[in-house]
C-alpha positions in Angstrom: 43.3 22.8 -69.5 42.2 19.5 -67.8 44.0 17.5 -70.4 47.4 19.0 -69.9 46.6 18.3 -65.9 45.7 15.0 -66.4 48.2 13.8 -68.9 50.9 15.5 -66.7 53.8 17.3 -68.0 56.3 16.2 -70.2 59.8 17.3 -69.0 61.7 17.5 -72.2 58.8 20.2 -73.2 57.8 21.6 -70.0 60.9 21.4 -67.8 59.2 19.9 -64.8 58.3 16.1 -63.6 54.8 17.1 -61.8 52.7 20.1 -62.1 52.8 22.9 -59.3 50.5 25.9 -59.4 53.5 27.9 -60.4 54.0 25.6 -63.2 50.7 25.7 -64.1 50.6 29.6 -64.2 53.8 29.7 -66.3 52.3 27.1 -69.0 49.2 29.6 -69.1 51.7 32.6 -70.0 53.5 30.7 -72.2 50.4 29.2 -74.5 48.1 31.7 -73.9 49.7 34.6 -72.7 47.2 34.8 -69.4 48.6 36.2 -66.1 47.0 34.6 -63.2 48.2 34.8 -59.3 48.6 31.4 -57.4 45.5 32.1 -55.3 43.5 32.3 -57.9 44.7 29.3 -60.1 44.5 27.3 -57.0 40.9 28.4 -56.5 39.8 27.4 -60.5 41.7 24.3 -59.7 39.6 23.3 -56.7 36.4 24.1 -58.3 37.4 21.9 -61.4 37.5 19.1 -58.8 41.5 19.3 -58.1 42.8 19.0 -54.8 46.3 19.5 -53.5 48.2 16.2 -52.7 51.2 16.4 -50.3 53.0 13.5 -48.7 52.2 12.4 -45.0 55.1 13.6 -42.9 57.2 11.1 -40.5 58.4 11.4 -37.8 62.3 11.4 -37.6 62.8 8.7 -34.8 59.9 6.5 -35.9 60.5 2.8 -35.7 59.2 0.4 -38.8 59.5 -2.8 -37.0 56.9 -1.0 -34.1 54.5 0.0 -36.7 54.7 -3.5 -38.4 54.0 -5.0 -34.5 50.9 -2.8 -33.7 
């Protein structure tokens, strides 16, 4: 499973451009007929050393010029 996570999905084959927990769960079902909850899969991924990455939110009125000056 580590190899499939590290190489990332192939959009033409897997139908996604990045792995989400729900997509990995579907892949496990398609490949091995293993059903696992999102919470359990997330726990297993954390124990394997993977962390959830999310974009940092930006304020809607943020002024990029002031950020550069700061």
